[in-house]
Steps between C-alpha positions, in 0.01 A plus 500: 500500500290299744662247731344206684640283776315168502476197722384186317404202717523148361286205598625151582413405142669792320821545701827392339675205673807711580287782643317238708839393638575862593172507692543167677872502581731724701783420260436805279479856628451691173411408143501785247434486127745745343424457131322273259437423135150362460469533122632149430427153633673396720522838669822635652539665841766637730435480875690612806453271801624515858506178697610138491616438144509120531144480634379738230674306225345175622158653439603621154605147408148382574323745263431318169430823309858626544699470178828614658640708782832637617590634845769762562605586858468862616625678809392364838224239489367611163518349153373574151281251316480492121212276403304401190158353555171419329258707708171374636176648365455736797854635479465548124175692556673729750784574257258567216286732715789747521616470138343825385640785297545752782533266799836428665558263792768655723738239643537334735186292546502354851365151579407498868430225757130592527427369146512851356705667233556875517581715204497856369368588156485833316312608190191672365201473732272327250756233419584443865130447563489256209795311652318470832190373326700239309651337809353155572182510707628244748773739617426755772639836388551797732600847385731631771585833340398722209698812415790643307804277473795625702698184574446225750434538876804618689629708210526819710714356781862599535757221510544550874124494563466182297787348697327593826165352398670181374690461828188559708303249295771234526529546875125471558438864586174493304378165632200481734601468776823687425808275510763777510506865600682814395811397691544196275423699183747771600767238568445342158531843336797603719327820609321645802141421593389852410648469153344158449163633612517796260599277209211264563241773557597686183505179296163393639350842424616478139372144460160597639482798265582272205237249608233770505584646160246440226176314556461166679219323327443165669382160378294599194648460152412853403689829488172680570481371858 
């Protein structure tokens, strides 16, 4: 079964008001669509969001298309959002593009601060191509990966490797210029520098190998690229 990882870029005219808020404000760090029912109107969705709940809710209250919503706190700074909404024409067209017999959208769908949404879909090649062709013309669509589906990026990391990469990222180890070194990462992991270095190198090697699996197609809406 073929798998695609896609980046879909909205314009100022097509972006949802809440996604626009994610792009323009530092109040939200992550917004993930976990599940949705788009067969009825209004449509029903479940999101996971990390950030300032009050600021996020203030934006929700200003969206006329929302029929109802409910927020449930999660661990840390996260919360779940259950929402029912009458979708705009562009959003409806996106949903309908992937409503094909063999096509499955693999959650979560990420809404990012660069006006893009990123998602993984699997299915038969001809129907995936039809889905790409049915996406609205005003959206820029990039195919980041084509290959066999084997889970999402990071699937091959051990728990300890994932912990090491998360600690390094949080400390600024991967920033340019680097904000923290191996000493800080090792301290966060409660291990020696050599151990921290091995964990990061092995995790990075696996992530690079995953990134290079399959075929990276580029900006054209075609699986033949």
